[in-house]
Each structure stands twice: as C-alpha cells, then as structure tokens.
C-alpha positions in Angstrom: 13.7 12.7 -60.4 10.3 13.2 -62.3 8.7 14.2 -59.0 11.2 16.7 -57.8 8.7 19.5 -58.2 6.1 19.6 -55.4 3.2 20.4 -57.7 4.0 17.3 -59.8 4.1 15.1 -56.7 0.9 16.5 -55.5 -0.8 15.9 -58.8 0.5 12.3 -59.0 -0.4 11.5 -55.4 -3.9 12.8 -55.8 -4.4 10.7 -59.0 -3.0 7.6 -57.2 -5.3 8.1 -54.2 -8.3 8.4 -56.5 -7.6 5.0 -58.1 -6.8 3.3 -54.8 -3.0 3.3 -55.0 -2.5 4.9 -51.6 0.6 2.8 -50.9 2.3 4.4 -54.0 1.3 7.8 -52.9 2.6 7.2 -49.3 5.9 6.0 -50.7 6.3 9.1 -52.9 5.7 11.4 -50.0 7.9 9.4 -47.7 10.8 9.5 -50.3 10.7 13.3 -50.3 10.5 13.7 -46.5 6.8 14.5 -46.3 6.0 12.3 -43.4 2.6 13.9 -42.5 1.2 13.2 -46.0 2.7 9.7 -46.0 0.9 9.0 -42.7 -2.4 10.4 -44.1 -2.2 8.1 -47.0 -1.5 5.1 -44.8 -4.4 6.0 -42.4 -6.8 6.2 -45.4 -6.0 2.7 -46.6 -7.5 -0.3 -44.7 -4.6 -2.6 -45.0 -1.9 0.0 -44.5 -3.7 1.4 -41.4 -3.2 -1.8 -39.4 0.6 -1.6 -39.8 1.0 2.2 -39.3 2.5 1.8 -35.8 5.1 -0.7 -37.0 5.8 1.6 -39.9 6.5 4.5 -37.6 8.8 2.4 -35.4 10.7 1.1 -38.4 11.1 4.5 -39.9 12.4 5.9 -36.6 14.9 3.0 -36.4 16.1 3.6 -39.9 16.5 7.3 -39.3 18.3 7.0 -36.0 21.3 8.9 -37.4 19.1 11.6 -38.9 18.0 13.8 -36.0 16.1 16.2 -38.3 14.2 13.4 -40.1 13.3 11.7 -36.8 12.1 14.9 -35.3 9.9 15.6 -38.4 8.4 12.1 -38.2 7.7 12.5 -34.5 6.0 15.9 -35.1 3.9 14.5 -37.9 2.8 11.6 -35.7 1.9 13.9 -32.8 -0.2 16.0 -35.1 -2.3 12.9 -36.0 -2.4 11.7 -32.4 -6.2 11.8 -32.3 -6.6 9.4 -35.3 -3.9 7.1 -33.9 -5.7 6.9 -30.5 -9.0 6.1 -32.2 -7.2 3.4 -34.2 -5.6 1.7 -31.1 -5.1 3.6 -27.9 -3.0 1.0 -26.2 -0.5 0.6 -29.1 -0.4 4.4 -29.5 0.5 4.7 -25.9 3.3 2.2 -26.2 4.6 4.0 -29.3 4.7 7.4 -27.7 6.2 6.2 -24.4 8.7 3.7 -25.7 9.8 5.3 -28.9 9.4 9.1 -28.5 10.9 9.2 -24.9 14.4 8.9 -26.3 14.3 11.2 -29.3 11.5 13.8 -28.9 11.3 17.1 -27.2 9.5 16.1 -24.0 7.8 19.5 -23.5 6.3 19.3 -27.0 5.1 15.8 -26.5 3.5 16.5 -23.1 1.8 19.6 -24.6 0.2 17.3 -27.3 -0.8 14.7 -24.7 -2.7 17.1 -22.5 -6.0 15.9 -24.1 -5.1 12.3 -23.4 -4.4 12.1 -19.6 -3.9 8.3 -19.4 -1.3 8.5 -22.2 0.3 11.5 -20.5 0.5 9.5 -17.3 2.2 6.7 -19.0 4.7 9.0 -20.7 5.6 10.8 -17.5 5.9 7.4 -15.7 8.3 6.3 -18.4 10.5 9.4 -17.9 10.2 9.8 -14.1 10.0 6.3 -12.8 10.9 3.5 -15.2 14.0 4.9 -16.9 15.2 7.7 -14.7 18.6 8.2 -16.2 18.5 6.1 -19.4 18.2 8.9 -21.9 19.2 12.1 -20.1 22.4 14.0 -20.8 23.2 14.2 -17.1 21.5 14.0 -13.7 20.9 17.8 -13.6 18.8 17.6 -16.8 16.7 14.8 -15.3 16.3 16.7 -12.0 15.1 19.8 -13.8 12.5 17.8 -15.7 11.5 16.0 -12.5 11.0 19.3 -10.7 9.0 20.8 -13.6 6.6 17.9 -14.1 6.3 15.9 -10.8 3.3 17.8 -9.5 1.4 17.1 -12.8 2.4 13.4 -12.5 1.0 13.3 -8.9 -2.2 14.9 -10.1 -2.6 12.3 -12.8 -1.9 9.5 -10.3 -4.6 10.9 -8.0 -7.0 10.9 -10.8 -6.3 7.6 -12.6 -4.3 5.4 -10.1 -5.0 6.5 -6.4 -3.3 3.4 -4.9 0.0 4.3 -6.6 0.3 7.8 -5.0 1.6 6.7 -1.6 4.3 4.3 -2.9 5.5 7.1 -5.2 5.6 9.7 -2.4 7.4 7.3 -0.1 10.1 6.5 -2.8 10.6 10.2 -3.5 11.2 12.3 -0.4 12.2 15.5 -2.2 8.7 16.5 -3.4 6.9 19.9 -3.3 5.2 19.1 0.0 2.5 21.8 -0.1 1.4 21.2 -3.7 1.3 17.4 -3.3 -0.6 17.7 0.0 -3.2 19.9 -1.6 -3.7 17.4 -4.4 -4.0 14.5 -2.0 -6.6 16.3 0.1 -8.5 17.4 -3.0 -8.8 13.9 -4.4 -9.3 12.4 -0.9 -6.2 10.2 -1.0 -6.1 9.7 2.7 -3.0 7.4 3.1 -0.8 9.7 1.1 -2.2 12.8 2.9 -1.4 11.2 6.3 2.1 10.4 5.2 2.7 14.0 4.0 1.1 15.5 7.1 3.4 13.3 9.2 6.4 14.9 7.6 5.1 18.3 8.6 4.5 17.1 12.2 0.8 18.0 12.1 -0.2 14.9 14.2 -3.6 16.2 15.3 -4.8 16.4 11.7 -3.1 13.1 11.0 -5.1 11.4 13.7 -8.3 13.0 12.5 -7.8 11.7 9.0 -6.7 8.3 10.0 -9.4 7.6 12.5 -12.1 9.0 10.1 -10.8 6.8 7.3 -10.7 3.8 9.6 -14.3 4.4 10.7 -15.4 4.5 7.0 -13.4 1.4 6.2 -15.1 -0.5 9.1 -18.5 0.5 7.9 -17.8 -0.7 4.3 -16.4 -4.0 5.7 -19.7 -4.5 7.6 -21.7 -3.7 4.5 -19.7 -6.2 2.4 -20.4 -9.0 4.9 -24.0 -8.0 5.5 -25.1 -7.4 1.9 -22.2 -8.5 -0.4 -22.4 -7.5 -4.1 -22.5 -10.4 -6.5 -19.0 -9.8 -7.8 -17.6 -10.1 -4.2 -19.3 -13.3 -3.2 -16.6 -15.8 -4.3 -13.8 -13.8 -2.6 -16.0 -13.4 0.5 -16.6 -17.1 0.7 -12.9 -17.8 0.7 -12.3 -15.2 3.4 -15.0 -16.8 5.6 -13.4 -20.2 5.1 -10.0 -18.9 6.2 -11.5 -17.1 9.2 -13.3 -20.4 10.2 -9.9 -22.2 10.0 -8.3 -19.5 12.1 -11.0 -19.7 14.8 -10.7 -23.5 14.9 -6.9 -23.2 15.3 -7.3 -20.6 18.0 -9.6 -23.0 19.9 -6.9 -25.6 19.8 -4.2 -23.0 21.0 -2.5 -23.0 17.6 -1.3 -20.0 15.7 -3.4 -18.5 12.9 -0.4 -18.8 10.5 -0.5 -22.5 10.9 -4.2 -22.6 10.1 -4.0 -20.6 6.9 -1.0 -19.7 4.7 -2.8 -16.8 3.0 -3.8 -13.7 5.0 -7.4 -13.9 6.0 -8.3 -10.7 4.1 -6.8 -11.7 0.8 -9.2 -11.0 -2.1 -11.4 -8.7 -0.1 -10.4 -5.1 -0.6 -12.5 -3.7 2.2 -11.0 -6.0 4.8 -7.5 -5.3 3.4 -8.1 -1.6 3.8 -8.9 -2.0 7.5 -5.8 -4.1 8.0 -3.7 -1.6 6.0 -4.8 1.3 8.1 -3.9 -0.5 11.3 -0.5 -1.4 9.9 0.0 2.3 8.8 -0.9 3.4 12.4 1.7 1.0 13.8 4.4 2.1 11.4 3.7 5.7 12.1 3.8 5.2 15.9 7.1 3.4 15.6 8.7 6.1 13.5 7.4 8.9 15.7 7.4 7.4 19.2 9.8 10.0 20.4 7.9 12.9 18.8 4.2 12.1 19.4 3.0 12.9 22.9 1.5 10.2 25.1 -1.9 11.8 24.7 -1.6 11.6 20.9 -0.6 7.9 21.0 -3.5 7.2 23.4 -6.0 9.0 21.1 -4.8 7.0 18.2 -4.8 3.5 19.7 -7.8 3.9 22.0 -9.7 5.4 19.1 -8.8 2.5 16.8 -9.7 -0.1 19.5 -13.0 1.7 20.4 -14.3 1.8 16.9 -13.5 -1.8 16.2 -15.0 -3.1 19.4 -18.2 -1.1 18.9 -18.7 -2.9 15.6 -17.9 -6.2 17.2 -20.5 -5.6 19.9 -23.1 -4.6 17.2 -22.4 -7.9 15.3 -22.6 -10.0 18.5 -25.9 -8.4 19.6 -27.6 -9.3 16.3 -30.7 -11.5 16.9 -31.6 -14.7 15.1 -29.7 -17.7 13.8 -26.1 -17.0 12.8 -25.2 -17.7 9.2 -21.7 -18.6 8.1 -21.3 -15.1 6.7 -22.3 -13.5 10.1 -19.9 -15.8 12.0 -17.2 -14.8 9.5 -18.0 -11.2 10.1 -17.6 -11.6 13.9 -14.3 -13.4 13.3 -13.1 -10.6 11.0 -13.8 -7.9 13.6 -12.1 -10.2 16.3 -9.0 -10.3 14.1 -9.0 -6.5 13.8 -9.4 -6.1 17.5 -6.4 -8.4 18.0 -4.3 -6.3 15.6 -5.4 -3.1 17.4 -4.5 -4.6 20.8 -1.0 -5.5 19.5 -0.5 -1.8 18.8 -1.9 -0.8 22.1 0.5 -3.3 23.9 3.5 -1.9 22.0 3.0 1.8 22.4 0.9 2.5 25.5 1.2 2.0 29.2 -0.4 -1.3 30.1 -1.8 -0.3 33.5 -3.3 2.8 32.1 -4.8 0.8 29.1 -6.4 -1.7 31.5 -8.0 1.2 33.5 -9.3 2.7 30.3 -10.8 -0.5 29.1 -12.5 -1.1 32.4 -13.9 2.4 32.4 -14.9 2.5 28.7 -16.3 -1.0 28.3 -17.5 -1.9 31.7 -21.0 -2.9 30.6 -19.6 -5.0 27.6 -20.0 -8.7 27.4 -17.1 -10.6 28.9 -16.8 -12.9 25.9 -15.9 -10.1 23.6 -13.0 -9.0 25.9 -11.7 -12.4 26.8 -9.0 -12.4 24.3 -7.9 -8.7 24.5 -7.9 -8.7 28.3 -5.9 -12.0 28.4 -3.3 -10.5 26.1 -3.2 -7.4 28.2 -2.7 -9.4 31.5 -0.1 -11.5 29.8 1.8 -8.3 28.9 1.5 -7.1 32.5 2.8 -10.4 33.8 5.7 -10.2 31.4 6.6 -6.7 32.7 6.3 -8.0 36.3 8.7 -10.8 35.5 11.2 -8.3 34.0 11.0 -6.1 37.1 11.5 -9.1 39.4 14.5 -10.3 37.4 16.0 -6.7 37.5 15.4 -6.6 41.3 17.1 -9.9 41.8 20.2 -8.9 39.8 20.4 -5.5 41.6 20.3 -7.3 45.0 23.2 -9.6 44.3 26.7 -8.9 45.7 28.7 -8.4 42.5 32.0 -7.8 44.4 32.0 -11.2 46.0 32.4 -13.3 42.8 35.2 -11.2 41.6 37.0 -11.4 45.0 36.7 -15.2 44.9 38.2 -15.3 41.4 41.1 -13.1 42.5 41.7 -15.2 45.6 41.8 -18.4 43.5 44.3 -16.8 41.2 46.8 -16.0 43.9 49.8 -18.3 44.4 51.8 -18.7 47.6 55.0 -20.2 49.0 55.7 -21.5 52.5 59.2 -20.4 53.7 61.2 -20.6 56.9 62.0 -17.2 58.4 65.7 -17.5 57.6 64.9 -18.2 53.9 63.0 -15.0 53.3 66.0 -13.0 52.1 67.1 -15.8 49.7 63.5 -16.0 48.4 63.5 -12.3 47.8 66.8 -12.3 46.0 65.8 -15.3 43.9 62.4 -13.8 42.9 62.8 -12.5 39.2 61.9 -8.9 38.4 58.2 -8.4 37.5 56.9 -11.4 39.4 54.7 -11.3 42.5 54.6 -13.8 45.3 52.3 -14.5 48.2 54.2 -15.9 51.2 52.3 -16.9 54.3 54.9 -16.9 57.2 54.2 -19.6 59.8 56.6 -18.6 62.6 57.8 -15.0 62.6 57.0 -14.1 66.2 53.4 -14.8 65.1 51.8 -16.1 61.9 52.3 -13.5 59.2 51.6 -13.3 55.5 53.5 -11.1 53.1 53.4 -10.3 49.4 56.7 -9.0 48.0 56.9 -7.3 44.6 60.3 -6.2 43.1 60.3 -2.5 42.4 61.0 -1.4 38.9 63.8 1.1 40.0 66.9 -0.1 42.0 65.7 -3.6 42.9 63.8 -2.4 46.0 60.9 -4.4 47.4 57.6 -3.3 48.7 56.3 -5.8 51.3 52.7 -6.2 52.5 52.4 -8.2 55.7 49.4 -9.8 57.2 49.2 -11.1 60.8 49.8 -9.6 64.2 51.4 -6.2 64.3 54.4 -7.6 66.3 54.9 -10.5 63.9 54.8 -8.1 61.0 57.4 -5.9 62.5 59.8 -8.7 63.3 59.4 -10.1 59.8 60.1 -6.7 58.2 63.2 -6.3 60.3 64.5 -9.7 59.4 63.9 -9.1 55.7 65.6 -5.8 55.8 68.6 -7.1 57.7 68.9 -10.1 55.4 68.7 -8.0 52.3 71.2 -5.3 53.5 74.2 -7.6 53.1 73.5 -8.3 49.5 76.0 -6.6 47.2 74.4 -3.8 45.0 70.9 -4.4 46.2 68.7 -3.0 48.9 65.2 -3.8 50.1 62.5 -1.5 51.5 60.0 -3.2 53.8 56.7 -1.6 54.6 54.4 -3.2 57.2 50.7 -3.1 56.3 
C-alpha cells in the first residue's frame, strides 16, 4: 500500500483537494478508517455534500458487523453535527434518530444534541416512545434509561410540543410526580398540571387552575368571534354554518348530531379548548366522584356554568343588528351552556341546583335559561318517576304471587275413608300427595309424605279438629296391620 504511512496519505490528500479531487481524497481517508477526514472532504465538495447522509447510512449498513468501525463513524458524524444541521436539519434528525439509536452510546449522543433541542426531542421520542423495547438488551436497561431521561423529555415537550404533554403523562403513570408537576407549572401547561394534581388529591388547586383556564378560554373564544384574525376567518365561517344548522335542527326538535356530522367546534382551536376543558372536568368528576366532596363538585360545576352564562348574557345584551358571526357566537355559548348543564345534571343534586340557579340568575332573561331549566326540570321529572315506580314496587304483596304458584303446583286425590290405608301403602317413597277427605266425620284434607327412615308417614290434616282426629285414627289402624310397616299420624 503506497499510502500506508500517514504522512504520505496526508500529503496526497492535500494535493488532491487543491486540484479539486475531493472524492479521491475522501476515498483514501475512508479506506484507512479516517471517517472524520472523509466526511470533511465530502462536505467541502458541492456534489458529494448532497449525498453525505446517504453515504453515512450506507457505510453504517456495510459496517454492521464491525462495532468499532460503526462507533468511529458515529463519533465522527456527531463531531460535525453543526455542519450537517446547517446542510439539512430534517435529514440530519432522521439520520440521528433512525440510524444512531440502535448502535450508538445514547448518553454520548444526547450530550452532543444538547445544543439542538428539537433533534434531542426527536431522539428521546424514538427511544422512549416509538421503539420502547426494540433495541434494548432487556427491560431493565430500558427502564434505567427511561428513569434517567424522562424528566428531560417532559421538559422538551413543554417547550416545543405542549399539546403532547398530557397524552404522554396519561400513558405513563410511573413518572417523577414532583419534577413533572414543576415543569408543567413553569411552562403553564394547565391540562397536564391538573392531571398531576389530581393524582396528588389536591382538588382545591385543581379547581383553581381549571376554572381559571376556562375563564381565559372563554375570553379568547369571544375575541375570536368578535375580531377574528384573517387566518381564522375560513374556519370561523364553517363553524358559524354548523352552529346555524344545529340551531335550526333544535327548533325542529331534532338532535344536533343529525344536523351536522362534524363537531361544531372543528377547525376553531379556541372553541375546541373550551369544549376540551368541559370534557376534562366531566372525566375528572367521574373518576373522583367518591373522593371529591359535594362542595368541591358544586364549586366546579356551578363555576363552569356561571362563567359560561355570564358571557352568554353579555353577547345577548349587545345592541344593534346581529350579524351572522354574532348569532354564531351566541349559539356557541349556548352549546357550551348545554355541555355544562349535562355535567351539572350528572354530578350534582338537582333540587339544590335549581335553587342555586334561581338565586344566582334571578334577574336574567328567561330566554337564556329556557333550555337549561327545561333540561333540569326534565331530570327532576325523571327522578320523580323513578321514585314513584320504586314506591309502587315496594307496596306490592310479593308473597301472594308465590303462594298462588305454589298452590297451582299442588296435586290432589279424592279417596274414600276406607281407601286411605291402601293409598298410603301404594304411595312410592319420595312422593308427596294432597288428599282432601270428603267424609271423615267432617271434611278433612291431608298431605302424607313417606318418611325416609322405616317407612313412617307424617300426615298433615286440614278441616275440623274432630274430623282430623278420626281420620288420623283410621289411618293409624289401617296401617298397623301391614306387615313390616308402621305409620305415624300427626294432626295439624
């Protein structure tokens, strides 16, 4: 090899670079395992620079059996990460996350990525979320990595993808609660903060955050309808159209789902935020209905309803001609009131809720409360129907129907007084008979059941006392002559 000596290689590569043969210089360095210098030559050449990512991926695939060579190439790539990011940040992120995650030392990679938070986020997401166990030796190794880096991952989510924080927290229950809560509070991620506080049982702070966030969301929704930004006007027009269809369907006593297949808030983030907070309050109340006190549930749902209705009153009191957008805004707040009323009906005492509404909103216009009060009265009527049905069931004689069934199931024989002994002897063991006697000193009824031991009979007689005694005597005398068998008669 004429280039076995390093000095000779350096001299030849420098000469090739000066005359523009950077490809030859890169090949020479690559052949002798000098990956850093090979990458430098490729990054200096315009044509070779475009294919540098494919080159790294190909070399990693070729050196899959050479751990030392792969590690050297990864290290050389990470040392030139800044140049690669400047060249194409997206392709560089794919390279690092998809190729290095299986072969590199993760701590080293993450240390190099500290200056590139979005790429660091993607790398951690690849290891923690997308391929949880694909390239770990065992579950313990993955768990150790998870515990060491999950807080950093949550911090990056709070910074660059706030909406993804809550889903990640809900999917991973075993998180450092205090650290994650501090991050969510610092970056004002309210929904995730509420979920974490719910785990701790700090419901007063949960209610404070939830109601405060809902107030801010209502204010933003009002601003979007009143003075929409240019970018939101197309989506707002579609929302107003859906709300008009829902209002028309409601006027014809049809469901809103029949009027519009898509949710009315679709495409309008501020409206979706309000709906999402109401859904979050409902889910939280359902999960903790046995833990939250009645006062806390009332504070939550009365607070949500109060804030929504106040905005609805403000919109209704506006003077002047109503534009389509203003009518849509009134319909939007009406839909939110209906959703809040559904939670109130589900979790609070209806009589107490009705008293609170009358006391809190006595001066309000009746038109605003027509729908909510109607749903509340409908719920009270349903409860009254249940109570009446329970009362009717409790007042029924439940013994009488069973007695009638038992009586219909009884079977009887009509026998002459002289045939009683024969009937008793012929009755097979284990059967029971019901014999109304017509003429045994008086009308008498008996049931005779063969005893399990010794063939004895227990006789129950019904009729006059004298008739029962005569019948018992006759049965006893008739049975006494039977060989190897005796009968015991008991008058009842």
